[in-house]
PDB file of N, CA, C and O in Angstrom, chain B, residues numbered from 101:
ATOM      1  N   UNK B 101      19.065   2.335   9.402  1.00  0.00           N
ATOM      2  CA  UNK B 101      18.011   1.974   8.483  1.00  0.00           C
ATOM      3  C   UNK B 101      18.527   2.111   7.051  1.00  0.00           C
ATOM      4  O   UNK B 101      19.367   2.957   6.746  1.00  0.00           O
ATOM      5  N   UNK B 102      18.008   1.273   6.210  1.00  0.00           N
ATOM      6  CA  UNK B 102      18.409   1.293   4.809  1.00  0.00           C
ATOM      7  C   UNK B 102      17.360   2.026   3.982  1.00  0.00           C
ATOM      8  O   UNK B 102      16.238   1.546   3.823  1.00  0.00           O
ATOM      9  N   UNK B 103      17.732   3.191   3.458  1.00  0.00           N
ATOM     10  CA  UNK B 103      16.794   4.009   2.694  1.00  0.00           C
ATOM     11  C   UNK B 103      16.285   3.277   1.452  1.00  0.00           C
ATOM     12  O   UNK B 103      15.110   3.393   1.104  1.00  0.00           O
ATOM     13  N   UNK B 104      17.156   2.531   0.789  1.00  0.00           N
ATOM     14  CA  UNK B 104      16.743   1.805  -0.415  1.00  0.00           C
ATOM     15  C   UNK B 104      15.659   0.777  -0.076  1.00  0.00           C
ATOM     16  O   UNK B 104      14.685   0.643  -0.817  1.00  0.00           O
ATOM     17  N   UNK B 105      15.817   0.055   1.028  1.00  0.00           N
ATOM     18  CA  UNK B 105      14.832  -0.938   1.453  1.00  0.00           C
ATOM     19  C   UNK B 105      13.519  -0.274   1.861  1.00  0.00           C
ATOM     20  O   UNK B 105      12.440  -0.780   1.553  1.00  0.00           O
ATOM     21  N   UNK B 106      13.614   0.853   2.549  1.00  0.00           N
ATOM     22  CA  UNK B 106      12.414   1.589   2.949  1.00  0.00           C
ATOM     23  C   UNK B 106      11.648   2.052   1.707  1.00  0.00           C
ATOM     24  O   UNK B 106      10.428   1.905   1.635  1.00  0.00           O
ATOM     25  N   UNK B 107      12.359   2.605   0.745  1.00  0.00           N
ATOM     26  CA  UNK B 107      11.706   3.111  -0.477  1.00  0.00           C
ATOM     27  C   UNK B 107      11.092   1.981  -1.295  1.00  0.00           C
ATOM     28  O   UNK B 107       9.978   2.116  -1.801  1.00  0.00           O
ATOM     29  N   UNK B 108      11.809   0.872  -1.427  1.00  0.00           N
ATOM     30  CA  UNK B 108      11.252  -0.240  -2.216  1.00  0.00           C
ATOM     31  C   UNK B 108      10.047  -0.858  -1.520  1.00  0.00           C
ATOM     32  O   UNK B 108       9.083  -1.245  -2.180  1.00  0.00           O
ATOM     33  N   UNK B 109      10.091  -0.953  -0.195  1.00  0.00           N
ATOM     34  CA  UNK B 109       8.948  -1.470   0.555  1.00  0.00           C
ATOM     35  C   UNK B 109       7.750  -0.542   0.406  1.00  0.00           C
ATOM     36  O   UNK B 109       6.628  -0.997   0.188  1.00  0.00           O
ATOM     37  N   UNK B 110       7.993   0.764   0.525  1.00  0.00           N
ATOM     38  CA  UNK B 110       6.907   1.731   0.340  1.00  0.00           C
ATOM     39  C   UNK B 110       6.283   1.568  -1.037  1.00  0.00           C
ATOM     40  O   UNK B 110       5.059   1.517  -1.156  1.00  0.00           O
ATOM     41  N   UNK B 111       7.094   1.487  -2.070  1.00  0.00           N
ATOM     42  CA  UNK B 111       6.585   1.401  -3.439  1.00  0.00           C
ATOM     43  C   UNK B 111       5.754   0.131  -3.636  1.00  0.00           C
ATOM     44  O   UNK B 111       4.660   0.186  -4.198  1.00  0.00           O
ATOM     45  N   UNK B 112       6.267  -1.008  -3.176  1.00  0.00           N
ATOM     46  CA  UNK B 112       5.554  -2.279  -3.354  1.00  0.00           C
ATOM     47  C   UNK B 112       4.215  -2.262  -2.624  1.00  0.00           C
ATOM     48  O   UNK B 112       3.193  -2.644  -3.193  1.00  0.00           O
ATOM     49  N   UNK B 113       4.216  -1.822  -1.372  1.00  0.00           N
ATOM     50  CA  UNK B 113       2.985  -1.792  -0.583  1.00  0.00           C
ATOM     51  C   UNK B 113       2.012  -0.751  -1.131  1.00  0.00           C
ATOM     52  O   UNK B 113       0.809  -1.003  -1.201  1.00  0.00           O
ATOM     53  N   UNK B 114       2.523   0.409  -1.518  1.00  0.00           N
ATOM     54  CA  UNK B 114       1.659   1.465  -2.047  1.00  0.00           C
ATOM     55  C   UNK B 114       0.949   0.999  -3.305  1.00  0.00           C
ATOM     56  O   UNK B 114      -0.262   1.180  -3.434  1.00  0.00           O
ATOM     57  N   UNK B 115       1.678   0.406  -4.228  1.00  0.00           N
ATOM     58  CA  UNK B 115       1.079  -0.076  -5.475  1.00  0.00           C
ATOM     59  C   UNK B 115       0.103  -1.224  -5.199  1.00  0.00           C
ATOM     60  O   UNK B 115      -0.965  -1.292  -5.808  1.00  0.00           O
ATOM     61  N   UNK B 116       0.471  -2.124  -4.283  1.00  0.00           N
ATOM     62  CA  UNK B 116      -0.398  -3.264  -3.970  1.00  0.00           C
ATOM     63  C   UNK B 116      -1.711  -2.812  -3.336  1.00  0.00           C
ATOM     64  O   UNK B 116      -2.745  -3.451  -3.530  1.00  0.00           O
ATOM     65  N   UNK B 117      -1.676  -1.726  -2.586  1.00  0.00           N
ATOM     66  CA  UNK B 117      -2.865  -1.258  -1.876  1.00  0.00           C
ATOM     67  C   UNK B 117      -3.779  -0.390  -2.732  1.00  0.00           C
ATOM     68  O   UNK B 117      -4.944  -0.206  -2.382  1.00  0.00           O
ATOM     69  N   UNK B 118      -3.291   0.141  -3.829  1.00  0.00           N
ATOM     70  CA  UNK B 118      -4.124   1.007  -4.668  1.00  0.00           C
ATOM     71  C   UNK B 118      -5.316   0.227  -5.212  1.00  0.00           C
ATOM     72  O   UNK B 118      -5.156  -0.813  -5.851  1.00  0.00           O
ATOM     73  N   UNK B 119      -6.494   0.737  -4.953  1.00  0.00           N
ATOM     74  CA  UNK B 119      -7.701   0.129  -5.497  1.00  0.00           C
ATOM     75  C   UNK B 119      -8.111  -1.185  -4.861  1.00  0.00           C
ATOM     76  O   UNK B 119      -9.026  -1.842  -5.357  1.00  0.00           O
ATOM     77  N   UNK B 120      -7.457  -1.588  -3.773  1.00  0.00           N
ATOM     78  CA  UNK B 120      -7.869  -2.849  -3.141  1.00  0.00           C
ATOM     79  C   UNK B 120      -9.056  -2.595  -2.216  1.00  0.00           C
ATOM     80  O   UNK B 120      -9.512  -1.461  -2.069  1.00  0.00           O
ATOM     81  N   UNK B 121      -9.543  -3.653  -1.605  1.00  0.00           N
ATOM     82  CA  UNK B 121     -10.763  -3.511  -0.803  1.00  0.00           C
ATOM     83  C   UNK B 121     -10.564  -2.628   0.415  1.00  0.00           C
ATOM     84  O   UNK B 121     -11.531  -2.039   0.899  1.00  0.00           O
ATOM     85  N   UNK B 122      -9.341  -2.515   0.931  1.00  0.00           N
ATOM     86  CA  UNK B 122      -9.100  -1.616   2.064  1.00  0.00           C
ATOM     87  C   UNK B 122      -9.313  -0.167   1.646  1.00  0.00           C
ATOM     88  O   UNK B 122      -9.957   0.606   2.355  1.00  0.00           O
ATOM     89  N   UNK B 123      -8.771   0.190   0.500  1.00  0.00           N
ATOM     90  CA  UNK B 123      -8.934   1.556   0.025  1.00  0.00           C
ATOM     91  C   UNK B 123     -10.402   1.843  -0.296  1.00  0.00           C
ATOM     92  O   UNK B 123     -10.906   2.926   0.002  1.00  0.00           O
ATOM     93  N   UNK B 124     -11.071   0.887  -0.895  1.00  0.00           N
ATOM     94  CA  UNK B 124     -12.484   1.069  -1.214  1.00  0.00           C
ATOM     95  C   UNK B 124     -13.331   1.171   0.057  1.00  0.00           C
ATOM     96  O   UNK B 124     -14.299   1.929   0.104  1.00  0.00           O
ATOM     97  N   UNK B 125     -12.964   0.409   1.079  1.00  0.00           N
ATOM     98  CA  UNK B 125     -13.695   0.478   2.355  1.00  0.00           C
ATOM     99  C   UNK B 125     -13.510   1.843   3.008  1.00  0.00           C
ATOM    100  O   UNK B 125     -14.476   2.424   3.505  1.00  0.00           O
ATOM    101  N   UNK B 126     -12.288   2.362   3.014  1.00  0.00           N
ATOM    102  CA  UNK B 126     -12.067   3.679   3.617  1.00  0.00           C
ATOM    103  C   UNK B 126     -12.769   4.767   2.813  1.00  0.00           C
ATOM    104  O   UNK B 126     -13.287   5.725   3.387  1.00  0.00           O
ATOM    105  N   UNK B 127     -12.789   4.626   1.492  1.00  0.00           N
ATOM    106  CA  UNK B 127     -13.509   5.573   0.647  1.00  0.00           C
ATOM    107  C   UNK B 127     -14.992   5.578   1.005  1.00  0.00           C
ATOM    108  O   UNK B 127     -15.605   6.637   1.140  1.00  0.00           O
ATOM    109  N   UNK B 128     -15.552   4.399   1.154  1.00  0.00           N
ATOM    110  CA  UNK B 128     -16.968   4.266   1.483  1.00  0.00           C
ATOM    111  C   UNK B 128     -17.275   4.830   2.868  1.00  0.00           C
ATOM    112  O   UNK B 128     -18.253   5.556   3.047  1.00  0.00           O
ATOM    113  N   UNK B 129     -16.438   4.494   3.840  1.00  0.00           N
ATOM    114  CA  UNK B 129     -16.650   4.998   5.199  1.00  0.00           C
ATOM    115  C   UNK B 129     -16.560   6.515   5.256  1.00  0.00           C
ATOM    116  O   UNK B 129     -17.363   7.165   5.926  1.00  0.00           O
ATOM    117  N   UNK B 130     -15.576   7.081   4.548  1.00  0.00           N
ATOM    118  CA  UNK B 130     -15.420   8.542   4.540  1.00  0.00           C
ATOM    119  C   UNK B 130     -16.612   9.204   3.858  1.00  0.00           C
ATOM    120  O   UNK B 130     -17.067  10.260   4.296  1.00  0.00           O
ATOM    121  N   UNK B 131     -17.115   8.599   2.799  1.00  0.00           N
ATOM    122  CA  UNK B 131     -18.268   9.157   2.097  1.00  0.00           C
ATOM    123  C   UNK B 131     -19.519   9.105   2.974  1.00  0.00           C
ATOM    124  O   UNK B 131     -20.316  10.043   2.976  1.00  0.00           O
ATOM    125  N   UNK B 132     -19.692   8.011   3.717  1.00  0.00           N
ATOM    126  CA  UNK B 132     -20.882   7.851   4.555  1.00  0.00           C
ATOM    127  C   UNK B 132     -20.861   8.767   5.767  1.00  0.00           C
ATOM    128  O   UNK B 132     -21.866   9.389   6.110  1.00  0.00           O
ATOM    129  N   UNK B 133     -19.703   8.840   6.411  1.00  0.00           N
ATOM    130  CA  UNK B 133     -19.634   9.577   7.673  1.00  0.00           C
ATOM    131  C   UNK B 133     -19.356  11.060   7.482  1.00  0.00           C
ATOM    132  O   UNK B 133     -19.780  11.891   8.286  1.00  0.00           O
ATOM    133  N   UNK B 134     -18.640  11.386   6.407  1.00  0.00           N
ATOM    134  CA  UNK B 134     -18.251  12.778   6.210  1.00  0.00           C
ATOM    135  C   UNK B 134     -17.145  13.233   7.143  1.00  0.00           C
ATOM    136  O   UNK B 134     -16.782  14.410   7.155  1.00  0.00           O
ATOM    137  N   UNK B 135     -16.615  12.320   7.914  1.00  0.00           N
ATOM    138  CA  UNK B 135     -15.552  12.639   8.870  1.00  0.00           C
ATOM    139  C   UNK B 135     -14.237  12.012   8.384  1.00  0.00           C
ATOM    140  O   UNK B 135     -13.745  11.034   8.947  1.00  0.00           O
ATOM    141  N   UNK B 136     -13.689  12.611   7.317  1.00  0.00           N
ATOM    142  CA  UNK B 136     -12.545  12.023   6.634  1.00  0.00           C
ATOM    143  C   UNK B 136     -11.310  11.875   7.521  1.00  0.00           C
ATOM    144  O   UNK B 136     -10.569  10.904   7.368  1.00  0.00           O
ATOM    145  N   UNK B 137     -11.065  12.805   8.441  1.00  0.00           N
ATOM    146  CA  UNK B 137      -9.856  12.707   9.258  1.00  0.00           C
ATOM    147  C   UNK B 137      -9.966  11.599  10.311  1.00  0.00           C
ATOM    148  O   UNK B 137      -8.963  10.968  10.644  1.00  0.00           O
ATOM    149  N   UNK B 138     -11.145  11.362  10.827  1.00  0.00           N
ATOM    150  CA  UNK B 138     -11.342  10.253  11.763  1.00  0.00           C
ATOM    151  C   UNK B 138     -11.168   8.917  11.038  1.00  0.00           C
ATOM    152  O   UNK B 138     -10.556   7.990  11.568  1.00  0.00           O
ATOM    153  N   UNK B 139     -11.711   8.828   9.826  1.00  0.00           N
ATOM    154  CA  UNK B 139     -11.555   7.611   9.025  1.00  0.00           C
ATOM    155  C   UNK B 139     -10.091   7.407   8.680  1.00  0.00           C
ATOM    156  O   UNK B 139      -9.579   6.291   8.760  1.00  0.00           O
ATOM    157  N   UNK B 140      -9.410   8.492   8.294  1.00  0.00           N
ATOM    158  CA  UNK B 140      -7.983   8.401   7.976  1.00  0.00           C
ATOM    159  C   UNK B 140      -7.179   7.894   9.165  1.00  0.00           C
ATOM    160  O   UNK B 140      -6.327   7.019   9.015  1.00  0.00           O
ATOM    161  N   UNK B 141      -7.448   8.442  10.342  1.00  0.00           N
ATOM    162  CA  UNK B 141      -6.709   8.029  11.537  1.00  0.00           C
ATOM    163  C   UNK B 141      -6.984   6.563  11.880  1.00  0.00           C
ATOM    164  O   UNK B 141      -6.056   5.806  12.164  1.00  0.00           O
ATOM    165  N   UNK B 142      -8.252   6.165  11.852  1.00  0.00           N
ATOM    166  CA  UNK B 142      -8.598   4.774  12.153  1.00  0.00           C
ATOM    167  C   UNK B 142      -7.991   3.807  11.144  1.00  0.00           C
ATOM    168  O   UNK B 142      -7.462   2.762  11.523  1.00  0.00           O
ATOM    169  N   UNK B 143      -8.066   4.153   9.852  1.00  0.00           N
ATOM    170  CA  UNK B 143      -7.499   3.283   8.813  1.00  0.00           C
ATOM    171  C   UNK B 143      -5.980   3.212   8.933  1.00  0.00           C
ATOM    172  O   UNK B 143      -5.386   2.152   8.735  1.00  0.00           O
ATOM    173  N   UNK B 144      -5.358   4.338   9.258  1.00  0.00           N
ATOM    174  CA  UNK B 144      -3.898   4.362   9.411  1.00  0.00           C
ATOM    175  C   UNK B 144      -3.440   3.469  10.560  1.00  0.00           C
ATOM    176  O   UNK B 144      -2.476   2.717  10.423  1.00  0.00           O
ATOM    177  N   UNK B 145      -4.133   3.556  11.687  1.00  0.00           N
ATOM    178  CA  UNK B 145      -3.790   2.717  12.844  1.00  0.00           C
ATOM    179  C   UNK B 145      -3.988   1.239  12.497  1.00  0.00           C
ATOM    180  O   UNK B 145      -3.170   0.398  12.867  1.00  0.00           O
ATOM    181  N   UNK B 146      -5.064   0.930  11.793  1.00  0.00           N
ATOM    182  CA  UNK B 146      -5.314  -0.460  11.402  1.00  0.00           C
ATOM    183  C   UNK B 146      -4.218  -0.975  10.464  1.00  0.00           C
ATOM    184  O   UNK B 146      -3.756  -2.106  10.616  1.00  0.00           O
ATOM    185  N   UNK B 147      -3.802  -0.157   9.502  1.00  0.00           N
ATOM    186  CA  UNK B 147      -2.743  -0.588   8.578  1.00  0.00           C
ATOM    187  C   UNK B 147      -1.398  -0.731   9.287  1.00  0.00           C
ATOM    188  O   UNK B 147      -0.614  -1.624   8.968  1.00  0.00           O
ATOM    189  N   UNK B 148      -1.138   0.148  10.244  1.00  0.00           N
ATOM    190  CA  UNK B 148       0.093   0.025  11.031  1.00  0.00           C
ATOM    191  C   UNK B 148       0.066  -1.282  11.829  1.00  0.00           C
ATOM    192  O   UNK B 148       1.067  -1.996  11.877  1.00  0.00           O
ATOM    193  N   UNK B 149      -1.068  -1.598  12.451  1.00  0.00           N
ATOM    194  CA  UNK B 149      -1.188  -2.821  13.258  1.00  0.00           C
ATOM    195  C   UNK B 149      -1.009  -4.071  12.394  1.00  0.00           C
ATOM    196  O   UNK B 149      -0.294  -4.995  12.782  1.00  0.00           O
ATOM    197  N   UNK B 150      -1.657  -4.104  11.224  1.00  0.00           N
ATOM    198  CA  UNK B 150      -1.508  -5.285  10.370  1.00  0.00           C
ATOM    199  C   UNK B 150      -0.089  -5.392   9.804  1.00  0.00           C
ATOM    200  O   UNK B 150       0.428  -6.494   9.623  1.00  0.00           O
ATOM    201  N   UNK B 151       0.531  -4.252   9.527  1.00  0.00           N
ATOM    202  CA  UNK B 151       1.919  -4.274   9.054  1.00  0.00           C
ATOM    203  C   UNK B 151       2.858  -4.773  10.147  1.00  0.00           C
ATOM    204  O   UNK B 151       3.804  -5.509   9.868  1.00  0.00           O
ATOM    205  N   UNK B 152       2.598  -4.376  11.388  1.00  0.00           N
ATOM    206  CA  UNK B 152       3.404  -4.843  12.518  1.00  0.00           C
ATOM    207  C   UNK B 152       3.277  -6.354  12.671  1.00  0.00           C
ATOM    208  O   UNK B 152       4.276  -7.052  12.845  1.00  0.00           O
ATOM    209  N   UNK B 153       2.047  -6.858  12.604  1.00  0.00           N
ATOM    210  CA  UNK B 153       1.830  -8.306  12.716  1.00  0.00           C
ATOM    211  C   UNK B 153       2.551  -9.042  11.591  1.00  0.00           C
ATOM    212  O   UNK B 153       3.227 -10.043  11.829  1.00  0.00           O
ATOM    213  N   UNK B 154       2.403  -8.541  10.367  1.00  0.00           N
ATOM    214  CA  UNK B 154       3.065  -9.181   9.221  1.00  0.00           C
ATOM    215  C   UNK B 154       4.578  -9.151   9.336  1.00  0.00           C
ATOM    216  O   UNK B 154       5.244 -10.136   9.018  1.00  0.00           O
ATOM    217  N   UNK B 155       5.126  -8.034   9.786  1.00  0.00           N
ATOM    218  CA  UNK B 155       6.569  -7.903   9.929  1.00  0.00           C
ATOM    219  C   UNK B 155       7.101  -8.829  11.016  1.00  0.00           C
ATOM    220  O   UNK B 155       8.105  -9.512  10.813  1.00  0.00           O
ATOM    221  N   UNK B 156       6.435  -8.855  12.167  1.00  0.00           N
ATOM    222  CA  UNK B 156       6.882  -9.724  13.260  1.00  0.00           C
ATOM    223  C   UNK B 156       6.764 -11.195  12.880  1.00  0.00           C
ATOM    224  O   UNK B 156       7.671 -11.985  13.138  1.00  0.00           O
ATOM    225  N   UNK B 157       5.637 -11.559  12.264  1.00  0.00           N
ATOM    226  CA  UNK B 157       5.435 -12.940  11.846  1.00  0.00           C
ATOM    227  C   UNK B 157       6.448 -13.325  10.774  1.00  0.00           C
ATOM    228  O   UNK B 157       7.028 -14.410  10.820  1.00  0.00           O
ATOM    229  N   UNK B 158       6.660 -12.427   9.803  1.00  0.00           N
ATOM    230  CA  UNK B 158       7.633 -12.693   8.750  1.00  0.00           C
ATOM    231  C   UNK B 158       9.051 -12.827   9.288  1.00  0.00           C
ATOM    232  O   UNK B 158       9.817 -13.682   8.845  1.00  0.00           O
ATOM    233  N   UNK B 159       9.391 -11.973  10.247  1.00  0.00           N
ATOM    234  CA  UNK B 159      10.724 -12.057  10.854  1.00  0.00           C
ATOM    235  C   UNK B 159      10.919 -13.356  11.618  1.00  0.00           C
ATOM    236  O   UNK B 159      11.993 -13.957  11.574  1.00  0.00           O
ATOM    237  N   UNK B 160       9.879 -13.785  12.316  1.00  0.00           N
ATOM    238  CA  UNK B 160       9.949 -15.047  13.065  1.00  0.00           C
ATOM    239  C   UNK B 160      10.029 -16.234  12.105  1.00  0.00           C
ATOM    240  O   UNK B 160      10.870 -17.118  12.269  1.00  0.00           O
ATOM    241  N   UNK B 161       9.150 -16.248  11.104  1.00  0.00           N
ATOM    242  CA  UNK B 161       9.157 -17.347  10.131  1.00  0.00           C
ATOM    243  C   UNK B 161      10.472 -17.403   9.367  1.00  0.00           C
ATOM    244  O   UNK B 161      10.959 -18.481   9.029  1.00  0.00           O
ATOM    245  N   UNK B 162      11.045 -16.223   9.097  1.00  0.00           N
ATOM    246  CA  UNK B 162      12.315 -16.163   8.381  1.00  0.00           C
ATOM    247  C   UNK B 162      13.458 -16.827   9.127  1.00  0.00           C
ATOM    248  O   UNK B 162      14.424 -17.282   8.515  1.00  0.00           O
ATOM    249  N   UNK B 163      13.350 -16.885  10.446  1.00  0.00           N
ATOM    250  CA  UNK B 163      14.367 -17.556  11.250  1.00  0.00           C
ATOM    251  C   UNK B 163      14.087 -19.054  11.393  1.00  0.00           C
ATOM    252  O   UNK B 163      15.005 -19.840  11.626  1.00  0.00           O
ATOM    253  N   UNK B 164      12.830 -19.441  11.256  1.00  0.00           N
ATOM    254  CA  UNK B 164      12.456 -20.841  11.449  1.00  0.00           C
ATOM    255  C   UNK B 164      12.371 -21.624  10.141  1.00  0.00           C
ATOM    256  O   UNK B 164      12.656 -22.821  10.104  1.00  0.00           O
ATOM    257  N   UNK B 165      11.978 -20.940   9.076  1.00  0.00           N
ATOM    258  CA  UNK B 165      11.757 -21.580   7.780  1.00  0.00           C
ATOM    259  C   UNK B 165      12.550 -20.817   6.728  1.00  0.00           C
ATOM    260  O   UNK B 165      12.691 -19.597   6.819  1.00  0.00           O
ATOM    261  N   UNK B 166      13.068 -21.525   5.735  1.00  0.00           N
ATOM    262  CA  UNK B 166      13.807 -20.852   4.673  1.00  0.00           C
ATOM    263  C   UNK B 166      12.929 -19.792   4.014  1.00  0.00           C
ATOM    264  O   UNK B 166      11.755 -20.044   3.742  1.00  0.00           O
ATOM    265  N   UNK B 167      13.489 -18.601   3.752  1.00  0.00           N
ATOM    266  CA  UNK B 167      12.703 -17.508   3.167  1.00  0.00           C
ATOM    267  C   UNK B 167      12.009 -17.868   1.845  1.00  0.00           C
ATOM    268  O   UNK B 167      10.915 -17.373   1.577  1.00  0.00           O
ATOM    269  N   UNK B 168      12.621 -18.710   1.027  1.00  0.00           N
ATOM    270  CA  UNK B 168      11.962 -19.072  -0.232  1.00  0.00           C
ATOM    271  C   UNK B 168      10.720 -19.922   0.029  1.00  0.00           C
ATOM    272  O   UNK B 168       9.771 -19.860  -0.752  1.00  0.00           O
ATOM    273  N   UNK B 169      10.696 -20.706   1.092  1.00  0.00           N
ATOM    274  CA  UNK B 169       9.493 -21.461   1.462  1.00  0.00           C
ATOM    275  C   UNK B 169       8.390 -20.519   1.949  1.00  0.00           C
ATOM    276  O   UNK B 169       7.216 -20.702   1.625  1.00  0.00           O
ATOM    277  N   UNK B 170       8.783 -19.504   2.734  1.00  0.00           N
ATOM    278  CA  UNK B 170       7.811 -18.514   3.215  1.00  0.00           C
ATOM    279  C   UNK B 170       7.201 -17.778   2.017  1.00  0.00           C
ATOM    280  O   UNK B 170       5.986 -17.592   1.953  1.00  0.00           O
ATOM    281  N   UNK B 171       8.040 -17.367   1.082  1.00  0.00           N
ATOM    282  CA  UNK B 171       7.576 -16.653  -0.106  1.00  0.00           C
ATOM    283  C   UNK B 171       6.638 -17.524  -0.945  1.00  0.00           C
ATOM    284  O   UNK B 171       5.596 -17.059  -1.406  1.00  0.00           O
ATOM    285  N   UNK B 172       7.019 -18.794  -1.140  1.00  0.00           N
ATOM    286  CA  UNK B 172       6.179 -19.720  -1.911  1.00  0.00           C
ATOM    287  C   UNK B 172       4.853 -19.974  -1.198  1.00  0.00           C
ATOM    288  O   UNK B 172       3.798 -19.979  -1.833  1.00  0.00           O
ATOM    289  N   UNK B 173       4.901 -20.183   0.109  1.00  0.00           N
ATOM    290  CA  UNK B 173       3.684 -20.412   0.884  1.00  0.00           C
ATOM    291  C   UNK B 173       2.756 -19.213   0.843  1.00  0.00           C
ATOM    292  O   UNK B 173       1.544 -19.369   0.698  1.00  0.00           O
ATOM    293  N   UNK B 174       3.317 -18.013   0.968  1.00  0.00           N
ATOM    294  CA  UNK B 174       2.502 -16.798   0.906  1.00  0.00           C
ATOM    295  C   UNK B 174       1.866 -16.648  -0.477  1.00  0.00           C
ATOM    296  O   UNK B 174       0.700 -16.270  -0.589  1.00  0.00           O
ATOM    297  N   UNK B 175       2.621 -16.939  -1.513  1.00  0.00           N
ATOM    298  CA  UNK B 175       2.084 -16.868  -2.877  1.00  0.00           C
ATOM    299  C   UNK B 175       0.964 -17.860  -3.100  1.00  0.00           C
ATOM    300  O   UNK B 175      -0.058 -17.528  -3.700  1.00  0.00           O
ATOM    301  N   UNK B 176       1.152 -19.074  -2.619  1.00  0.00           N
ATOM    302  CA  UNK B 176       0.107 -20.094  -2.770  1.00  0.00           C
ATOM    303  C   UNK B 176      -1.147 -19.718  -1.978  1.00  0.00           C
ATOM    304  O   UNK B 176      -2.267 -19.894  -2.458  1.00  0.00           O
ATOM    305  N   UNK B 177      -0.953 -19.209  -0.780  1.00  0.00           N
ATOM    306  CA  UNK B 177      -2.096 -18.775   0.024  1.00  0.00           C
ATOM    307  C   UNK B 177      -2.860 -17.652  -0.679  1.00  0.00           C
ATOM    308  O   UNK B 177      -4.090 -17.632  -0.673  1.00  0.00           O
ATOM    309  N   UNK B 178      -2.131 -16.729  -1.276  1.00  0.00           N
ATOM    310  CA  UNK B 178      -2.749 -15.634  -2.017  1.00  0.00           C
ATOM    311  C   UNK B 178      -3.585 -16.172  -3.181  1.00  0.00           C
ATOM    312  O   UNK B 178      -4.695 -15.698  -3.425  1.00  0.00           O
ATOM    313  N   UNK B 179      -3.048 -17.158  -3.893  1.00  0.00           N
ATOM    314  CA  UNK B 179      -3.772 -17.775  -5.017  1.00  0.00           C
ATOM    315  C   UNK B 179      -5.033 -18.479  -4.525  1.00  0.00           C
ATOM    316  O   UNK B 179      -6.098 -18.337  -5.127  1.00  0.00           O
ATOM    317  N   UNK B 180      -4.920 -19.241  -3.429  1.00  0.00           N
ATOM    318  CA  UNK B 180      -6.076 -19.960  -2.878  1.00  0.00           C
ATOM    319  C   UNK B 180      -7.163 -18.973  -2.462  1.00  0.00           C
ATOM    320  O   UNK B 180      -8.340 -19.192  -2.748  1.00  0.00           O
ATOM    321  N   UNK B 181      -6.779 -17.891  -1.790  1.00  0.00           N
ATOM    322  CA  UNK B 181      -7.757 -16.887  -1.372  1.00  0.00           C
ATOM    323  C   UNK B 181      -8.422 -16.263  -2.595  1.00  0.00           C
ATOM    324  O   UNK B 181      -9.631 -16.034  -2.589  1.00  0.00           O
ATOM    325  N   UNK B 182      -7.651 -15.988  -3.639  1.00  0.00           N
ATOM    326  CA  UNK B 182      -8.207 -15.434  -4.868  1.00  0.00           C
ATOM    327  C   UNK B 182      -9.215 -16.365  -5.514  1.00  0.00           C
ATOM    328  O   UNK B 182     -10.275 -15.930  -5.964  1.00  0.00           O
ATOM    329  N   UNK B 183      -8.885 -17.643  -5.560  1.00  0.00           N
ATOM    330  CA  UNK B 183      -9.811 -18.635  -6.143  1.00  0.00           C
ATOM    331  C   UNK B 183     -11.088 -18.711  -5.318  1.00  0.00           C
ATOM    332  O   UNK B 183     -12.185 -18.743  -5.874  1.00  0.00           O
ATOM    333  N   UNK B 184     -10.952 -18.740  -3.991  1.00  0.00           N
ATOM    334  CA  UNK B 184     -12.124 -18.769  -3.118  1.00  0.00           C
ATOM    335  C   UNK B 184     -12.999 -17.532  -3.299  1.00  0.00           C
ATOM    336  O   UNK B 184     -14.226 -17.620  -3.257  1.00  0.00           O
ATOM    337  N   UNK B 185     -12.370 -16.395  -3.498  1.00  0.00           N
ATOM    338  CA  UNK B 185     -13.143 -15.166  -3.720  1.00  0.00           C
ATOM    339  C   UNK B 185     -13.880 -15.232  -5.049  1.00  0.00           C
ATOM    340  O   UNK B 185     -15.035 -14.815  -5.139  1.00  0.00           O
ATOM    341  N   UNK B 186     -13.222 -15.754  -6.085  1.00  0.00           N
ATOM    342  CA  UNK B 186     -13.870 -15.891  -7.398  1.00  0.00           C
ATOM    343  C   UNK B 186     -15.070 -16.825  -7.304  1.00  0.00           C
ATOM    344  O   UNK B 186     -16.110 -16.575  -7.914  1.00  0.00           O
ATOM    345  N   UNK B 187     -14.921 -17.898  -6.539  1.00  0.00           N
ATOM    346  CA  UNK B 187     -15.990 -18.870  -6.396  1.00  0.00           C
ATOM    347  C   UNK B 187     -17.085 -18.409  -5.420  1.00  0.00           C
ATOM    348  O   UNK B 187     -18.104 -19.083  -5.264  1.00  0.00           O
ATOM    349  N   UNK B 188     -16.873 -17.283  -4.781  1.00  0.00           N
ATOM    350  CA  UNK B 188     -17.863 -16.744  -3.852  1.00  0.00           C
ATOM    351  C   UNK B 188     -17.850 -17.405  -2.497  1.00  0.00           C
ATOM    352  O   UNK B 188     -18.827 -17.311  -1.754  1.00  0.00           O
ATOM    353  N   UNK B 189     -16.767 -18.072  -2.159  1.00  0.00           N
ATOM    354  CA  UNK B 189     -16.663 -18.739  -0.865  1.00  0.00           C
ATOM    355  C   UNK B 189     -16.148 -17.797   0.232  1.00  0.00           C
ATOM    356  O   UNK B 189     -16.246 -18.120   1.415  1.00  0.00           O
ATOM    357  N   UNK B 190     -15.613 -16.665  -0.141  1.00  0.00           N
ATOM    358  CA  UNK B 190     -15.134 -15.675   0.843  1.00  0.00           C
ATOM    359  C   UNK B 190     -15.857 -14.367   0.662  1.00  0.00           C
ATOM    360  O   UNK B 190     -15.596 -13.411   1.392  1.00  0.00           O
TER     361      UNK B 190
END
């Protein structure tokens, strides 16, 4: 394993997740239920599962499509989702 890659991935994902709707949802669930460790465990498993899906899909796409196309497509999809959210369509 490459420690530099692990650290950079951690930093990018950690910063991207701060204050996003996932963090706000877990905050809300923990506040409502009062069972912070159960919420932590459930949220952790969910994030691991979505990370696994993203990693496997990204690895597969990386072999089928040029990585710069995958990066551009992901960026465009992110922009489209953002616009839809602003317009109240999502």
